[in-house]
VOKE-614709 format. One record per residue (C-alpha): residue number from 1; residue in one letter; chain; x, y, z. Coordinates in steps of 0.1 Angstrom, whole numbers. Layout:
<nodes>
NODE  resi  resn  chain   east  north     up
NODE   NUM     a      A      X      Y      Z
...
</nodes>
This chain:
<nodes>
NODE  resi  resn  chain   east  north     up
NODE     1     m      A    974   1238    521
NODE     2     e      A    956   1262    499
NODE     3     a      A    956   1289    526
NODE     4     r      A    994   1288    525
NODE     5     y      A    996   1295    488
NODE     6     r      A   1011   1328    476
NODE     7     v      A    986   1350    459
NODE     8     f      A   1009   1373    439
NODE     9     e      A   1003   1410    437
NODE    10     k      A   1019   1412    403
NODE    11     k      A    997   1400    375
NODE    12     w      A   1025   1386    354
NODE    13     l      A   1035   1362    382
NODE    14     r      A   1000   1350    386
NODE    15     l      A    998   1344    348
NODE    16     l      A   1032   1326    349
NODE    17     v      A   1021   1302    376
NODE    18     s      A    988   1295    359
NODE    19     g      A   1005   1290    325
NODE    20     v      A   1030   1265    340
NODE    21     a      A   1003   1246    358
NODE    22     i      A    980   1244    328
NODE    23     a      A   1008   1234    305
NODE    24     f      A   1018   1207    330
NODE    25     a      A    982   1194    332
NODE    26     l      A    980   1193    294
NODE    27     y      A   1013   1175    291
NODE    28     h      A   1001   1147    314
NODE    29     l      A    968   1144    295
NODE    30     y      A    988   1140    263
NODE    31     a      A   1013   1116    279
NODE    32     a      A    984   1094    291
NODE    33     y      A    977   1081    256
NODE    34     a      A   1008   1091    235
NODE    35     i      A   1038   1069    227
NODE    36     p      A   1054   1059    260
NODE    37     f      A   1080   1084    272
NODE    38     v      A   1114   1073    284
NODE    39     t      A   1108   1064    321
NODE    40     l      A   1135   1084    337
NODE    41     k      A   1129   1115    316
NODE    42     h      A   1091   1115    322
NODE    43     r      A   1094   1111    359
NODE    44     s      A   1122   1136    363
NODE    45     l      A   1102   1162    343
NODE    46     h      A   1072   1155    366
NODE    47     v      A   1093   1161    397
NODE    48     a      A   1110   1191    383
NODE    49     i      A   1078   1210    375
NODE    50     v      A   1063   1200    408
NODE    51     l      A   1094   1214    426
NODE    52     c      A   1093   1246    405
NODE    53     l      A   1056   1252    413
NODE    54     i      A   1062   1245    450
NODE    55     f      A   1090   1270    453
NODE    56     l      A   1069   1296    434
NODE    57     l      A   1038   1291    455
NODE    58     y      A   1049   1280    490
NODE    59     p      A   1071   1304    510
NODE    60     g      A   1099   1289    530
NODE    61     r      A   1089   1306    563
NODE    62     k      A   1055   1313    580
NODE    63     k      A   1062   1350    582
NODE    64     a      A   1073   1353    546
NODE    65     s      A   1053   1374    522
NODE    66     r      A   1023   1358    505
NODE    67     k      A   1022   1384    478
NODE    68     h      A   1058   1387    466
NODE    69     l      A   1083   1361    453
NODE    70     s      A   1116   1362    470
NODE    71     l      A   1148   1361    450
NODE    72     l      A   1158   1328    467
NODE    73     d      A   1126   1310    458
NODE    74     a      A   1129   1323    422
NODE    75     v      A   1164   1308    420
NODE    76     l      A   1152   1275    435
NODE    77     a      A   1124   1273    410
NODE    78     v      A   1148   1278    381
NODE    79     v      A   1173   1253    395
NODE    80     s      A   1144   1228    399
NODE    81     l      A   1139   1228    362
NODE    82     g      A   1176   1222    357
NODE    83     t      A   1174   1189    376
NODE    84     a      A   1153   1174    348
NODE    85     g      A   1171   1193    321
NODE    86     y      A   1203   1176    330
NODE    87     i      A   1188   1142    327
NODE    88     f      A   1173   1151    293
NODE    89     i      A   1206   1164    279
NODE    90     y      A   1229   1138    293
NODE    91     y      A   1205   1108    294
NODE    92     l      A   1226   1086    271
NODE    93     d      A   1258   1094    289
NODE    94     i      A   1242   1085    322
NODE    95     v      A   1230   1052    308
NODE    96     n      A   1264   1044    292
NODE    97     r      A   1282   1050    324
NODE    98     g      A   1264   1021    339
NODE    99     g      A   1260   1034    374
NODE   100     i      A   1295   1049    377
NODE   101     p      A   1287   1086    384
NODE   102     s      A   1306   1116    371
NODE   103     a      A   1313   1146    392
NODE   104     l      A   1285   1164    375
NODE   105     d      A   1261   1135    381
NODE   106     v      A   1268   1137    418
NODE   107     t      A   1264   1175    419
NODE   108     f      A   1229   1174    403
NODE   109     a      A   1219   1143    423
NODE   110     t      A   1228   1162    456
NODE   111     i      A   1210   1193    445
NODE   112     t      A   1179   1173    435
NODE   113     c      A   1177   1154    468
NODE   114     l      A   1181   1187    488
NODE   115     l      A   1154   1204    467
NODE   116     v      A   1130   1174    472
NODE   117     l      A   1135   1175    510
NODE   118     e      A   1130   1213    511
NODE   119     a      A   1099   1211    489
NODE   120     s      A   1083   1183    511
NODE   121     r      A   1091   1204    542
NODE   122     r      A   1072   1234    528
NODE   123     v      A   1042   1214    517
NODE   124     a      A   1039   1185    542
NODE   125     g      A   1059   1198    572
NODE   126     w      A   1091   1187    589
NODE   127     e      A   1081   1151    597
NODE   128     l      A   1085   1136    562
NODE   129     t      A   1117   1156    555
NODE   130     a      A   1132   1145    589
NODE   131     m      A   1124   1109    582
NODE   132     a      A   1141   1110    548
NODE   133     a      A   1171   1127    564
NODE   134     i      A   1173   1100    591
NODE   135     f      A   1173   1072    566
NODE   136     v      A   1200   1089    545
NODE   137     a      A   1221   1091    578
NODE   138     y      A   1214   1054    583
NODE   139     a      A   1228   1046    549
NODE   140     y      A   1259   1067    556
NODE   141     l      A   1266   1055    591
NODE   142     g      A   1261   1018    585
NODE   143     p      A   1296   1006    597
NODE   144     y      A   1291   1024    630
NODE   145     l      A   1257   1009    638
NODE   146     p      A   1253    980    662
NODE   147     g      A   1241    944    656
NODE   148     e      A   1216    936    629
NODE   149     f      A   1212    972    618
NODE   150     g      A   1249    976    608
NODE   151     h      A   1259    974    571
NODE   152     r      A   1289    983    550
NODE   153     g      A   1279   1020    546
NODE   154     y      A   1277   1043    516
NODE   155     t      A   1292   1077    508
NODE   156     l      A   1268   1106    504
NODE   157     s      A   1277   1108    467
NODE   158     d      A   1268   1071    463
NODE   159     i      A   1235   1076    482
NODE   160     f      A   1224   1107    463
NODE   161     n      A   1234   1093    429
NODE   162     y      A   1214   1061    436
NODE   163     m      A   1184   1083    444
NODE   164     y      A   1188   1104    412
NODE   165     v      A   1199   1082    382
NODE   166     t      A   1180   1050    391
NODE   167     t      A   1143   1042    394
NODE   168     e      A   1147   1030    429
NODE   169     g      A   1149   1063    447
NODE   170     i      A   1132   1096    440
NODE   171     f      A   1120   1084    406
NODE   172     g      A   1107   1051    419
NODE   173     d      A   1073   1035    420
NODE   174     a      A   1057   1063    441
NODE   175     i      A   1066   1090    416
NODE   176     a      A   1058   1067    387
NODE   177     v      A   1022   1065    400
NODE   178     s      A   1021   1102    408
NODE   179     a      A   1032   1110    372
NODE   180     s      A   1009   1084    356
NODE   181     f      A    977   1081    376
NODE   182     i      A    974   1104    406
NODE   183     i      A    977   1137    388
NODE   184     l      A    951   1126    362
NODE   185     f      A    925   1115    388
NODE   186     i      A    931   1147    409
NODE   187     i      A    925   1167    377
NODE   188     f      A    893   1146    371
NODE   189     g      A    882   1155    406
NODE   190     a      A    888   1192    400
NODE   191     f      A    866   1190    368
NODE   192     l      A    838   1173    388
NODE   193     s      A    841   1200    415
NODE   194     k      A    840   1228    389
NODE   195     s      A    809   1213    373
NODE   196     g      A    790   1214    406
NODE   197     m      A    793   1178    417
NODE   198     g      A    798   1189    453
NODE   199     t      A    764   1205    453
NODE   200     l      A    749   1173    438
NODE   201     f      A    764   1152    466
NODE   202     n      A    752   1175    493
NODE   203     d      A    717   1179    479
NODE   204     l      A    712   1143    471
NODE   205     s      A    724   1133    506
NODE   206     l      A    700   1157    522
NODE   207     a      A    671   1144    501
NODE   208     l      A    679   1107    509
NODE   209     a      A    688   1109    546
NODE   210     g      A    681   1144    559
NODE   211     s      A    647   1137    575
NODE   212     s      A    656   1104    592
NODE   213     k      A    666   1101    628
NODE   214     g      A    699   1119    632
NODE   215     g      A    696   1128    595
NODE   216     p      A    723   1156    593
NODE   217     a      A    749   1132    606
NODE   218     k      A    739   1106    580
NODE   219     v      A    740   1133    553
NODE   220     g      A    776   1141    564
NODE   221     v      A    786   1104    562
NODE   222     i      A    771   1099    527
NODE   223     a      A    784   1132    512
NODE   224     s      A    819   1128    527
NODE   225     a      A    822   1092    516
NODE   226     v      A    815   1100    479
NODE   227     h      A    835   1133    480
NODE   228     g      A    865   1116    497
NODE   229     s      A    865   1087    473
NODE   230     i      A    870   1110    444
NODE   231     n      A    895   1135    457
NODE   232     g      A    914   1111    480
NODE   233     s      A    921   1138    506
NODE   234     a      A    905   1134    540
NODE   235     v      A    913   1170    551
NODE   236     a      A    899   1185    519
NODE   237     s      A    867   1165    522
NODE   238     v      A    862   1176    558
NODE   239     v      A    866   1213    549
NODE   240     t      A    844   1210    518
NODE   241     t      A    814   1190    531
NODE   242     g      A    819   1198    568
NODE   243     s      A    813   1235    563
NODE   244     f      A    776   1228    558
NODE   245     t      A    770   1194    575
NODE   246     i      A    786   1202    609
NODE   247     p      A    764   1232    616
NODE   248     m      A    733   1211    606
NODE   249     m      A    744   1183    630
NODE   250     k      A    748   1208    658
NODE   251     r      A    714   1223    650
NODE   252     v      A    695   1190    657
NODE   253     g      A    714   1184    689
NODE   254     y      A    747   1166    682
NODE   255     k      A    775   1179    704
NODE   256     p      A    802   1198    685
NODE   257     e      A    829   1172    692
NODE   258     f      A    807   1144    679
NODE   259     a      A    796   1164    648
NODE   260     a      A    832   1171    639
NODE   261     a      A    842   1135    645
NODE   262     v      A    815   1122    623
NODE   263     e      A    826   1144    594
NODE   264     a      A    863   1135    599
NODE   265     t      A    856   1097    602
NODE   266     a      A    835   1098    570
NODE   267     a      A    861   1118    551
NODE   268     v      A    889   1094    560
NODE   269     g      A    869   1065    548
NODE   270     g      A    868   1080    513
NODE   271     q      A    905   1069    509
NODE   272     i      A    895   1033    511
NODE   273     l      A    862   1035    492
NODE   274     p      A    861   1025    455
NODE   275     p      A    859   1035    427
NODE   276     v      A    887   1060    429
NODE   277     m      A    900   1056    466
NODE   278     g      A    931   1074    478
NODE   279     a      A    962   1078    457
NODE   280     a      A    979   1050    476
NODE   281     a      A    956   1025    459
NODE   282     f      A    973   1033    426
NODE   283     i      A   1007   1028    442
NODE   284     m      A    995    995    456
NODE   285     a      A    984    983    422
NODE   286     e      A   1018    994    407
NODE   287     t      A   1038    977    435
NODE   288     l      A   1018    944    434
NODE   289     g      A   1017    944    396
NODE   290     v      A    979    939    395
NODE   291     p      A    952    959    377
NODE   292     y      A    938    988    397
NODE   293     v      A    903    974    393
NODE   294     t      A    915    943    413
NODE   295     i      A    923    966    442
NODE   296     a      A    890    983    439
NODE   297     i      A    870    950    440
NODE   298     a      A    890    937    469
NODE   299     a      A    884    970    489
NODE   300     l      A    847    972    482
NODE   301     i      A    831    951    509
NODE   302     p      A    856    962    536
NODE   303     a      A    849    998    528
NODE   304     v      A    811    992    529
NODE   305     m      A    816    977    564
NODE   306     y      A    835   1007    575
NODE   307     y      A    806   1030    566
NODE   308     f      A    781   1005    579
NODE   309     g      A    798   1007    613
NODE   310     l      A    798   1045    612
NODE   311     l      A    762   1048    602
NODE   312     v      A    752   1023    629
NODE   313     q      A    769   1044    656
NODE   314     v      A    754   1076    643
NODE   315     h      A    719   1060    643
NODE   316     l      A    723   1045    678
NODE   317     r      A    735   1079    692
NODE   318     a      A    705   1096    676
NODE   319     d      A    682   1069    690
NODE   320     r      A    697   1070    724
NODE   321     d      A    696   1109    727
NODE   322     n      A    663   1112    707
NODE   323     l      A    679   1134    680
NODE   324     q      A    655   1140    651
NODE   325     g      A    661   1148    615
NODE   326     l      A    654   1179    596
NODE   327     s      A    619   1189    585
NODE   328     r      A    610   1176    550
NODE   329     d      A    598   1211    541
NODE   330     e      A    634   1224    542
NODE   331     l      A    649   1195    523
NODE   332     p      A    653   1191    485
NODE   333     k      A    634   1163    467
NODE   334     v      A    654   1135    451
NODE   335     k      A    636   1139    417
NODE   336     d      A    643   1177    417
NODE   337     v      A    680   1171    425
NODE   338     l      A    684   1144    399
NODE   339     r      A    665   1165    373
NODE   340     e      A    689   1195    378
NODE   341     r      A    722   1178    384
NODE   342     g      A    717   1140    380
NODE   343     h      A    735   1140    347
NODE   344     l      A    768   1147    366
NODE   345     l      A    766   1111    379
NODE   346     l      A    773   1099    343
NODE   347     p      A    811   1105    344
NODE   348     l      A    814   1084    376
NODE   349     i      A    793   1056    360
NODE   350     l      A    815   1058    329
NODE   351     l      A    846   1057    351
NODE   352     v      A    835   1025    368
NODE   353     a      A    823   1009    336
NODE   354     l      A    856   1015    318
NODE   355     l      A    877   1003    347
NODE   356     m      A    856    971    348
NODE   357     m      A    861    966    311
NODE   358     g      A    898    965    316
NODE   359     y      A    910    998    302
NODE   360     t      A    941   1014    318
NODE   361     p      A    934   1039    345
NODE   362     t      A    954   1066    326
NODE   363     l      A    931   1063    295
NODE   364     v      A    900   1061    317
NODE   365     a      A    910   1093    335
NODE   366     v      A    915   1112    303
NODE   367     v      A    882   1099    288
NODE   368     t      A    862   1108    319
NODE   369     i      A    877   1143    321
NODE   370     v      A    866   1149    285
NODE   371     a      A    832   1133    292
NODE   372     t      A    827   1155    323
NODE   373     v      A    831   1187    302
NODE   374     i      A    807   1174    276
NODE   375     i      A    781   1160    301
NODE   376     a      A    783   1192    322
NODE   377     a      A    774   1212    292
NODE   378     l      A    739   1196    291
NODE   379     r      A    726   1219    318
NODE   380     p      A    733   1257    323
NODE   381     s      A    738   1252    360
NODE   382     s      A    768   1228    354
NODE   383     r      A    781   1241    321
NODE   384     m      A    818   1250    321
NODE   385     g      A    832   1278    299
NODE   386     f      A    868   1280    286
NODE   387     r      A    880   1298    317
NODE   388     d      A    864   1272    340
NODE   389     i      A    882   1245    321
NODE   390     l      A    915   1263    325
NODE   391     a      A    908   1269    362
NODE   392     a      A    900   1232    367
NODE   393     l      A    933   1222    350
NODE   394     e      A    952   1246    373
NODE   395     t      A    934   1236    404
NODE   396     g      A    941   1199    397
NODE   397     v      A    978   1206    394
NODE   398     r      A    979   1227    426
NODE   399     d      A    961   1199    444
NODE   400     t      A    987   1174    431
NODE   401     l      A   1017   1193    445
NODE   402     g      A   1014   1180    481
NODE   403     v      A   1009   1144    469
NODE   404     a      A   1038   1145    444
NODE   405     a      A   1062   1161    469
NODE   406     a      A   1054   1134    494
NODE   407     c      A   1059   1107    468
NODE   408     a      A   1093   1121    458
NODE   409     s      A   1104   1125    494
NODE   410     v      A   1093   1090    504
NODE   411     g      A   1113   1078    474
NODE   412     i      A   1144   1087    493
NODE   413     t      A   1133   1067    523
NODE   414     v      A   1123   1036    502
NODE   415     g      A   1156   1040    482
NODE   416     v      A   1175   1035    514
NODE   417     f      A   1155   1004    522
NODE   418     s      A   1165    990    488
NODE   419     l      A   1201   1001    490
NODE   420     t      A   1208    988    525
NODE   421     g      A   1184    958    528
NODE   422     l      A   1168    976    558
NODE   423     g      A   1133    964    548
NODE   424     l      A   1141    928    553
NODE   425     k      A   1157    935    587
NODE   426     l      A   1127    954    599
NODE   427     a      A   1104    926    587
NODE   428     n      A   1125    902    608
NODE   429     i      A   1121    924    638
NODE   430     i      A   1083    925    633
NODE   431     l      A   1083    887    631
NODE   432     m      A   1104    885    663
NODE   433     m      A   1080    908    682
NODE   434     g      A   1050    888    669
NODE   435     s      A   1066    857    685
NODE   436     g      A   1053    835    656
NODE   437     s      A   1017    846    661
NODE   438     l      A    998    860    631
NODE   439     f      A    976    880    653
NODE   440     m      A   1005    897    672
NODE   441     t      A   1023    903    640
NODE   442     l      A    992    921    626
NODE   443     f      A    989    940    659
NODE   444     f      A   1024    953    658
NODE   445     t      A   1020    961    621
NODE   446     m      A    989    981    630
NODE   447     i      A   1008   1000    657
NODE   448     a      A   1037   1008    633
NODE   449     s      A   1013   1021    607
NODE   450     i      A    995   1043    632
NODE   451     i      A   1027   1057    647
NODE   452     l      A   1041   1065    613
NODE   453     g      A   1008   1080    603
NODE   454     l      A   1009   1105    632
NODE   455     g      A   1035   1125    614
NODE   456     l      A   1032   1114    578
NODE   457     p      A   1005   1117    551
NODE   458     s      A    987   1084    542
NODE   459     i      A   1008   1077    510
NODE   460     p      A   1043   1077    525
NODE   461     c      A   1030   1060    556
NODE   462     y      A   1015   1032    535
NODE   463     i      A   1047   1028    513
NODE   464     i      A   1071   1026    542
NODE   465     t      A   1050   1003    564
NODE   466     a      A   1042    980    534
NODE   467     t      A   1079    978    527
NODE   468     m      A   1085    966    563
NODE   469     a      A   1054    945    570
NODE   470     a      A   1044    928    537
NODE   471     p      A   1075    905    538
NODE   472     a      A   1067    896    575
NODE   473     l      A   1031    888    568
NODE   474     s      A   1040    867    537
NODE   475     t      A   1057    842    560
NODE   476     f      A   1023    834    574
NODE   477     g      A   1009    828    540
NODE   478     v      A    989    860    539
NODE   479     d      A    980    871    504
NODE   480     p      A   1001    901    493
NODE   481     l      A    970    921    484
NODE   482     a      A    955    915    518
NODE   483     s      A    987    925    536
NODE   484     h      A    990    957    516
NODE   485     l      A    953    966    521
NODE   486     f      A    958    960    558
NODE   487     v      A    986    985    560
NODE   488     f      A    967   1009    537
NODE   489     y      A    937   1010    562
NODE   490     f      A    958   1019    592
NODE   491     g      A    978   1045    573
NODE   492     a      A    945   1062    564
NODE   493     i      A    930   1058    600
NODE   494     a      A    961   1075    614
NODE   495     n      A    945   1108    602
NODE   496     l      A    921   1103    631
NODE   497     t      A    944   1092    659
NODE   498     p      A    956   1118    685
NODE   499     p      A    978   1135    693
NODE   500     i      A    982   1145    656
NODE   501     a      A    948   1138    639
NODE   502     l      A    947   1161    609
NODE   503     a      A    913   1152    597
NODE   504     a      A    898   1154    632
NODE   505     f      A    915   1187    638
NODE   506     a      A    901   1202    605
NODE   507     g      A    866   1191    617
NODE   508     a      A    872   1206    651
NODE   509     g      A    881   1239    636
NODE   510     i      A    848   1241    618
NODE   511     a      A    827   1228    648
NODE   512     g      A    846   1250    674
NODE   513     s      A    853   1218    694
NODE   514     d      A    883   1206    714
NODE   515     p      A    907   1190    688
NODE   516     q      A    920   1162    710
NODE   517     r      A    886   1152    722
NODE   518     t      A    873   1152    687
NODE   519     g      A    902   1129    677
NODE   520     w      A    893   1104    704
NODE   521     i      A    857   1104    694
NODE   522     s      A    867   1099    658
NODE   523     c      A    886   1068    668
NODE   524     k      A    855   1054    684
NODE   525     l      A    834   1061    653
NODE   526     a      A    861   1045    631
NODE   527     l      A    859   1013    652
NODE   528     a      A    850    993    621
NODE   529     g      A    881   1005    605
NODE   530     f      A    902    990    633
NODE   531     i      A    886    955    631
NODE   532     v      A    877    950    594
NODE   533     p      A    914    947    583
NODE   534     f      A    919    919    608
NODE   535     i      A    887    902    595
NODE   536     f      A    898    902    558
NODE   537     i      A    932    888    568
NODE   538     y      A    915    859    586
NODE   539     k      A    886    857    562
NODE   540     p      A    898    866    527
NODE   541     g      A    863    860    514
NODE   542     l      A    856    896    525
NODE   543     m      A    878    908    496
NODE   544     i      A    857    887    471
NODE   545     l      A    887    877    449
NODE   546     n      A    894    840    446
NODE   547     s      A    866    831    470
NODE   548     s      A    835    810    468
NODE   549     v      A    800    825    472
NODE   550     l      A    797    808    506
NODE   551     d      A    831    822    518
NODE   552     i      A    820    857    508
NODE   553     a      A    786    853    524
NODE   554     v      A    801    840    557
NODE   555     a      A    827    867    558
NODE   556     a      A    802    895    551
NODE   557     v      A    776    883    576
NODE   558     t      A    800    877    604
NODE   559     t      A    816    911    597
NODE   560     i      A    782    928    599
NODE   561     l      A    775    912    632
NODE   562     a      A    809    920    646
NODE   563     v      A    807    956    635
NODE   564     l      A    771    959    649
NODE   565     a      A    782    943    683
NODE   566     l      A    812    966    687
NODE   567     a      A    792    997    676
NODE   568     a      A    765    990    701
NODE   569     a      A    791    984    729
NODE   570     t      A    808   1017    720
NODE   571     e      A    776   1037    721
NODE   572     g      A    762   1019    751
NODE   573     f      A    728   1014    733
NODE   574     l      A    711    988    712
NODE   575     l      A    674    986    717
NODE   576     t      A    677   1003    751
NODE   577     r      A    707   1015    771
NODE   578     l      A    733    988    778
NODE   579     n      A    750    983    812
NODE   580     w      A    787    977    814
NODE   581     a      A    783    939    816
NODE   582     m      A    763    938    784
NODE   583     r      A    788    961    767
NODE   584     l      A    817    938    777
NODE   585     v      A    797    908    764
NODE   586     l      A    792    925    730
NODE   587     i      A    829    935    728
NODE   588     g      A    838    898    734
NODE   589     a      A    813    887    708
NODE   590     g      A    826    912    682
NODE   591     v      A    862    900    687
NODE   592     l      A    852    863    685
NODE   593     l      A    834    869    652
NODE   594     i      A    867    881    637
NODE   595     f      A    882    846    637
NODE   596     p      A    873    819    611
NODE   597     e      A    870    790    635
NODE   598     a      A    834    778    638
NODE   599     v      A    836    775    676
NODE   600     y      A    846    812    679
NODE   601     m      A    820    824    655
NODE   602     g      A    793    803    671
NODE   603     t      A    802    815    706
NODE   604     g      A    802    852    694
NODE   605     l      A    768    847    677
NODE   606     a      A    753    831    708
NODE   607     a      A    765    860    730
NODE   608     m      A    750    885    706
NODE   609     v      A    717    867    705
NODE   610     a      A    716    865    743
NODE   611     v      A    722    903    746
NODE   612     l      A    696    910    719
NODE   613     m      A    669    889    736
NODE   614     y      A    677    905    769
NODE   615     q      A    674    940    753
NODE   616     f      A    641    930    736
NODE   617     l      A    625    918    768
NODE   618     k      A    638    948    787
NODE   619     k      A    623    971    761
NODE   620     r      A    590    953    761
NODE   621     g      A    589    954    799
NODE   622     a      A    596    992    798
NODE   623     v      A    568    998    773
NODE   624     s      A    542    977    793
NODE   625     i      A    551    995    826
NODE   626     q      A    546   1029    809
NODE   627     a      A    513   1017    795
</nodes>
């Protein structure tokens, strides 16, 4: 998105945008610990400034000037501020009217909804805007729709007013999380980046894994995992770390498509990896009414399994094709890296410690931002001056615009669900398609998440699918946290699935590879991400919470074996090359290990042992013949 920013020729416009962004960041830092603001006022101000900055920074057309501000966009930016101004000025009147809108309410509601749709189009593309528009049409055309989808219908003034003066539409849970948590953690990530944390991740990954077999690919996995966990953006992580890891992978013999796919798959996993995870995790915590740390704990082992599967495939590919690592002479040493930049790990340690101690994420974010500035000052290489601090504040706000616009736009879609009862209807349809089977219901939920994720960012994809699927899964007794995490996974993985695989396409651009082929290879590498969600539904012990040590151990061990079996089958290599019969046996073993029944797990384990023994004997035979 950054490439699409306007870079103004006139200095006063650059200063204006910087000033607004920095003031916006400081407001949110203050709001994080100040006396709670009136909910509707705080959220409306957040949306208004986001809209204003989007119209200032993002042209409406591809061919529009990137150096000059058009009169139309200047007007839209000013009008955007008026949408919050109206709520601030007439807040008591709006409340006293008790949901009966005035003509002026309807006018401002309509303007706000149209501005949100246009802003999301500029930042996220047509898909999200079109979906919101379709759902508005659904709310309006209810009396004319057939069967179960029909409803009494609402006027446009009723629909827009519902989206504007309640906390069920634009100013609903998604924007609440954007205004409270997301912007603060994105600013935190900007401060870490400005202090040189990216260099630390890259150098430390090189020192730890660069010399091992297929080392550059493992470096890409480790660096992107940590980077993606902090910034929550798969595409940004691919561009940031892939620019140096992808060329290294190609240098040691990995094909361009595979190198790009490794980077994309690792970056996408950052959204499901604690401690920060993607922004959707904050929305999940808000929706379920549980502490954020609960989400992080539940997501820990599944995320580790995701990266275990990716590392196994990377290692097996290197072993199969005899791809070596980098020479130790050209790699940094761990002690040198830690001596120079190791202090930058302290803010992350502080972040985890404060969250585990039960402090609110908003307070934790503010404390760690301040701590980052102080800790970075310990070394000249990471020290931030006053201009660096201002630049980090501005960068954090700029990086928030896309997320906040998506949250506001998806608020319209979710508002229609709430207004018309559509969520319950779609849940019933999912149940009907699942034919009373938990597995089939999960399967169709997965398909729905992936299809929505083809055109939508991870956050709106998660929110919409969770609204539909969580009620359906609850009828099978699935824990709400597990069902939301299930949807969350596939919303993130949709970034890898062709024909629209944004993270894979970003990696392909760096590697010079075919985007579609890169996308399909990414899906293979993300295989663990496709099966781990099914495992933690059937074996909640994988999420740690409310489980015995035995349940956790059984879930973890069987997941490791399932991921290993499917990774080997995918790569066609274990100890030696696998024929198709062995690969099919391993696929069957991996699937059987998903289910909790002892007979299935035992059969899967026996099949794995049989293949492993065959491979061991085959390898020994090959060695003795060569000797």
